[in-house]
C-alpha positions as CSV (number, residue, x, y, z in Angstrom):
1,X,-12.7,-103.4,7.4
2,X,-15.1,-106.1,6.2
3,X,-18.6,-106.5,7.4
4,X,-17.8,-109.4,9.7
5,X,-15.2,-107.3,11.5
6,X,-17.7,-104.4,11.7
7,X,-20.3,-106.6,13.4
8,X,-17.8,-107.8,15.9
9,X,-16.7,-104.3,16.7
10,X,-20.4,-103.4,17.4
11,X,-20.5,-106.3,19.9
12,X,-17.4,-105.0,21.6
13,X,-15.1,-107.8,20.4
14,X,-11.9,-106.1,19.3
15,X,-10.0,-109.2,18.1
16,X,-11.1,-112.6,16.8
17,X,-9.0,-115.6,17.6
18,X,-9.4,-118.8,15.6
19,X,-7.9,-122.0,16.8
20,X,-5.6,-123.8,14.4
21,X,-4.2,-127.3,14.1
22,X,-1.0,-127.9,16.2
23,X,0.8,-129.6,13.3
24,X,0.1,-126.6,11.0
25,X,1.3,-123.9,13.4
26,X,4.9,-123.9,12.3
27,X,4.2,-124.6,8.5
28,X,1.7,-121.9,7.7
29,X,3.1,-118.6,6.4
30,X,2.1,-115.4,8.2
31,X,0.1,-114.2,5.2
32,X,-1.8,-117.5,5.0
33,X,-2.3,-117.4,8.8
34,X,-3.9,-114.0,8.5
35,X,-6.1,-115.3,5.7
36,X,-7.3,-118.2,7.9
37,X,-8.2,-115.8,10.7
38,X,-10.4,-113.9,8.4
39,X,-11.8,-116.9,6.7
40,X,-12.6,-119.2,9.6
41,X,-15.9,-118.8,11.4
42,X,-15.7,-116.8,14.7
43,X,-16.1,-118.9,17.9
44,X,-18.9,-116.9,19.5
45,X,-21.0,-119.9,20.6
46,X,-19.8,-119.4,24.1
47,X,-21.6,-116.0,24.3
48,X,-25.3,-116.7,23.8
49,X,-26.3,-113.1,23.9
50,X,-23.8,-112.1,21.3
51,X,-24.9,-114.9,19.1
52,X,-28.5,-113.9,19.3
53,X,-27.7,-110.3,18.5
54,X,-25.5,-111.2,15.5
55,X,-27.7,-113.8,14.0
56,X,-30.4,-111.6,12.4
57,X,-27.7,-109.2,11.0
58,X,-25.6,-112.1,9.6
59,X,-28.7,-113.6,8.0
60,X,-29.7,-110.3,6.5
61,X,-26.2,-109.7,5.2
62,X,-26.1,-113.2,3.7
63,X,-29.4,-112.5,1.9
64,X,-28.1,-109.3,0.3
65,X,-24.5,-110.3,-0.1
66,X,-25.0,-112.0,-3.6
67,X,-26.2,-108.6,-4.9
68,X,-23.1,-107.0,-3.7
69,X,-20.5,-108.4,-6.1
70,X,-17.2,-106.8,-6.6
71,X,-17.4,-104.0,-9.1
72,X,-16.1,-104.7,-12.4
73,X,-15.1,-101.1,-13.4
74,X,-14.0,-97.9,-11.5
75,X,-17.4,-96.3,-12.2
76,X,-19.2,-99.2,-10.6
77,X,-16.9,-98.9,-7.6
78,X,-17.8,-95.3,-7.2
79,X,-21.5,-96.1,-7.4
80,X,-21.1,-98.8,-4.8
81,X,-19.3,-96.4,-2.5
82,X,-22.0,-93.8,-2.9
83,X,-24.7,-96.3,-2.1
84,X,-22.8,-97.3,1.1
85,X,-22.5,-93.6,2.1
86,X,-26.3,-93.2,1.5
87,X,-26.9,-96.1,3.7
88,X,-24.7,-94.7,6.4
89,X,-26.6,-91.3,6.2
90,X,-29.9,-93.1,6.6
91,X,-28.5,-94.7,9.7
92,X,-27.3,-91.3,11.1
93,X,-30.7,-89.8,10.4
94,X,-32.4,-92.6,12.3
95,X,-30.3,-91.8,15.3
96,X,-31.2,-88.1,15.0
97,X,-34.9,-88.7,14.8
98,X,-37.1,-87.3,17.6
99,X,-37.4,-89.6,20.5
100,X,-40.9,-89.9,21.9
101,X,-39.6,-90.6,25.3
102,X,-37.6,-87.4,25.4
103,X,-39.6,-84.2,26.2
104,X,-39.9,-81.7,23.3
105,X,-37.9,-78.5,23.5
106,X,-40.0,-75.5,24.6
107,X,-40.6,-73.2,21.5
108,X,-39.1,-69.8,21.5
109,X,-41.6,-67.2,22.8
110,X,-42.8,-64.7,20.3
111,X,-43.8,-61.1,20.8
112,X,-47.6,-60.6,20.6
113,X,-49.0,-59.3,17.3
114,X,-50.2,-55.8,17.0
115,X,-53.8,-56.9,17.0
116,X,-53.3,-58.9,20.2
117,X,-51.7,-55.8,21.8
118,X,-54.6,-53.6,20.8
119,X,-57.1,-56.1,22.1
120,X,-55.2,-56.2,25.5
121,X,-55.1,-52.4,25.7
122,X,-58.8,-52.1,24.7
123,X,-59.7,-54.2,27.9
124,X,-57.5,-52.3,30.4
125,X,-59.1,-50.3,33.3
126,X,-57.8,-46.8,34.2
127,X,-54.9,-47.7,36.4
128,X,-53.6,-50.6,34.3
129,X,-53.8,-48.3,31.3
130,X,-51.7,-45.6,33.0
131,X,-49.2,-48.2,34.2
132,X,-48.9,-49.6,30.7
133,X,-48.3,-46.1,29.2
134,X,-45.6,-45.5,31.9
135,X,-43.7,-48.6,31.0
136,X,-44.3,-48.6,27.3
137,X,-41.3,-49.4,25.0
138,X,-43.3,-50.1,21.8
139,X,-41.4,-47.4,19.8
140,X,-38.1,-45.6,19.9
141,X,-39.5,-42.6,21.8
142,X,-39.0,-44.5,25.1
143,X,-35.3,-44.0,24.7
144,X,-35.4,-40.2,24.6
145,X,-38.3,-39.3,26.9
146,X,-38.0,-37.9,30.5
147,X,-41.6,-38.8,31.4
148,X,-44.6,-40.3,29.7
149,X,-47.5,-37.9,29.5
150,X,-50.6,-39.9,30.1
151,X,-53.3,-37.3,30.5
152,X,-54.9,-35.1,33.2
153,X,-58.4,-34.2,34.3
154,X,-61.8,-35.6,35.1
155,X,-62.1,-39.3,34.2
156,X,-65.9,-38.8,33.8
157,X,-65.5,-35.5,31.8
158,X,-68.1,-34.4,29.3
159,X,-65.4,-32.5,27.4
160,X,-62.2,-34.2,26.1
161,X,-59.3,-32.2,24.5
162,X,-56.8,-34.0,22.3
163,X,-53.5,-32.5,21.4
164,X,-50.6,-33.7,19.2
165,X,-47.7,-34.7,21.5
166,X,-45.8,-33.5,24.6
167,X,-43.4,-30.7,24.2
168,X,-40.3,-30.0,26.3
169,X,-42.2,-28.7,29.3
170,X,-44.7,-31.5,29.2
171,X,-41.9,-34.1,29.0
172,X,-40.3,-32.6,32.1
173,X,-43.5,-32.4,34.2
174,X,-45.4,-35.4,32.8
175,X,-48.6,-33.3,32.2
176,X,-50.1,-32.2,28.9
177,X,-50.3,-28.5,27.9
178,X,-48.2,-26.7,30.5
179,X,-46.1,-23.5,30.0
180,X,-47.5,-20.6,27.9
181,X,-49.6,-22.7,25.6
182,X,-51.1,-24.4,28.7
183,X,-52.0,-21.1,30.3
184,X,-53.7,-19.9,27.1
185,X,-55.7,-23.2,26.9
186,X,-56.8,-22.7,30.5
187,X,-58.0,-19.2,29.7
188,X,-59.8,-20.4,26.6
189,X,-61.6,-23.1,28.7
190,X,-62.5,-20.6,31.3
191,X,-64.1,-18.4,28.7
192,X,-66.7,-21.1,28.0
193,X,-67.2,-22.0,31.7
194,X,-64.9,-25.1,31.7
195,X,-61.7,-25.9,33.7
196,X,-58.9,-28.4,33.5
197,X,-59.7,-30.1,36.7
198,X,-63.5,-29.9,36.4
199,X,-65.4,-31.8,33.7
200,X,-62.5,-31.7,31.2
201,X,-60.0,-34.3,30.3
202,X,-56.8,-33.4,28.3
203,X,-54.7,-36.0,26.4
204,X,-52.4,-36.3,23.5
205,X,-52.2,-38.6,20.4
206,X,-48.6,-39.4,21.5
207,X,-47.6,-40.1,25.1
208,X,-43.9,-39.4,24.7
209,X,-42.1,-36.3,23.3
210,X,-40.6,-36.6,19.8
211,X,-37.0,-35.3,19.9
212,X,-36.8,-31.7,19.0
213,X,-40.6,-31.5,18.9
214,X,-40.6,-32.9,15.4
215,X,-43.7,-34.3,13.8
216,X,-44.6,-37.9,15.0
217,X,-43.7,-40.8,12.7
218,X,-46.5,-43.1,11.4
219,X,-45.2,-46.1,13.4
220,X,-45.2,-43.9,16.6
221,X,-48.8,-43.0,16.1
222,X,-49.7,-46.6,15.4
223,X,-48.2,-47.8,18.6
224,X,-49.8,-45.0,20.8
225,X,-53.2,-44.8,19.1
226,X,-54.7,-47.8,21.1
227,X,-54.0,-45.9,24.4
228,X,-55.9,-42.8,23.3
229,X,-58.7,-44.9,21.9
230,X,-59.0,-46.7,25.3
231,X,-59.0,-43.3,27.1
232,X,-61.8,-42.1,24.9
233,X,-63.7,-45.3,25.4
234,X,-63.4,-45.1,29.2
235,X,-64.4,-41.4,29.4
236,X,-67.2,-41.5,26.7
237,X,-67.3,-37.7,26.5
238,X,-70.1,-35.7,25.0
239,X,-67.8,-33.8,22.7
240,X,-64.1,-34.0,21.7
241,X,-62.1,-30.9,20.9
242,X,-59.1,-31.6,18.7
243,X,-56.2,-29.1,19.0
244,X,-54.0,-28.6,16.0
245,X,-53.6,-30.0,12.5
246,X,-51.7,-33.1,13.3
247,X,-54.1,-34.3,16.1
248,X,-57.1,-33.6,13.9
249,X,-55.8,-35.5,10.9
250,X,-54.6,-38.4,13.1
251,X,-57.9,-38.8,14.9
252,X,-60.2,-38.3,11.9
253,X,-57.8,-40.2,9.5
254,X,-57.8,-37.3,7.1
255,X,-55.4,-35.3,5.0
256,X,-57.6,-32.3,4.8
257,X,-56.1,-29.0,6.0
258,X,-57.1,-27.7,9.4
259,X,-58.8,-24.7,7.9
260,X,-61.2,-26.8,6.1
261,X,-61.7,-29.3,9.0
262,X,-62.7,-26.6,11.5
263,X,-66.2,-25.2,11.5
264,X,-67.8,-28.6,10.9
265,X,-68.9,-31.3,13.4
266,X,-67.1,-34.6,12.8
267,X,-67.5,-37.9,14.6
268,X,-65.1,-40.4,16.2
269,X,-66.6,-43.6,17.4
270,X,-70.0,-42.0,17.5
271,X,-68.7,-39.0,19.5
272,X,-69.0,-35.4,18.0
273,X,-65.6,-33.9,17.2
274,X,-64.8,-30.2,16.8
275,X,-61.5,-29.1,15.4
276,X,-59.6,-25.9,16.4
277,X,-56.1,-24.5,16.4
278,X,-53.3,-25.6,18.7
279,X,-52.7,-23.1,21.6
280,X,-49.0,-22.9,20.6
281,X,-50.0,-21.8,17.1
282,X,-52.3,-19.2,18.5
283,X,-49.4,-17.7,20.5
284,X,-47.7,-17.1,17.2
285,X,-50.8,-16.1,15.2
286,X,-52.9,-13.8,17.3
287,X,-55.3,-13.1,14.4
288,X,-56.7,-16.6,14.5
289,X,-57.7,-16.4,18.2
290,X,-61.1,-15.2,17.1
291,X,-61.6,-18.3,15.0
292,X,-60.6,-20.5,17.9
293,X,-63.2,-18.7,20.0
294,X,-65.8,-19.6,17.3
295,X,-64.7,-23.3,17.5
296,X,-65.1,-23.4,21.3
297,X,-68.5,-21.8,21.0
298,X,-69.4,-24.6,18.5
299,X,-68.2,-27.2,20.9
300,X,-70.2,-25.7,23.7
301,X,-73.3,-25.8,21.5
302,X,-72.6,-29.5,20.5
303,X,-72.1,-30.3,24.2
304,X,-75.4,-28.6,25.3
305,X,-77.3,-30.3,22.5
306,X,-76.0,-33.7,23.5
307,X,-76.9,-32.9,27.2
308,X,-80.5,-32.1,26.1
309,X,-80.8,-35.3,24.2
310,X,-79.5,-37.5,27.1
């Protein structure tokens, strides 16, 4: 298809009829007749709109037509064909270009970054924080838990106890330190004049039980840590008692064994921290109960000293 036929097709003119002389109608051969149809100028003067639309294109084509001579060699023919294809591609790109009149598509929503999530948790009041924990799906533990274990006790407590993670009984009841380990902890608190529901708040590093009571994974701790940090910030206790190796190393960001961490007063966000053994460990190792008693006495001393300075 030559360029003239292409222009006519764009205008919606499927066929071009060119008048001929009556006396030549019978003498012109069909091949010559077809040549005349293609060679004679089109009769589009009767359609002013079409003429106005075609005129600039025809003029532009006339200006560039001398530069488009028939190729002399097959290589030149291939180059000319490639040039035509490139020109066609540019035309297609122009049609695909964004249209200012058309509203832009809405970008795909992204999940908030970890820093944004931590900032949101750090601003939550108590009830919103508890609701956020109850509906948390930040790590895979949400798929195996029965209940989340947010914490229990006095929200204005002066003592805060922090354990590792819920066990089987805690997962079923939704409360930290229940069962035999919980009973031992209650007895330990009573020995220093404290109680679970009075001036004590108990929480865990993790709010969901790891399957089979395995050790928590680093990414699980990273997702749960902002919740514990916010709990501590809301309570602002006078002393934190950390129960067990894992909780102590997580809170203090240390790899030091628990035997070396206990007996010394550490700090977390400016709050004194005392490390002791986990009650479940004490149920298996009765000889360390005396050391745990020493740790609670140290915590009591730190608490009293903080109260005297207040």
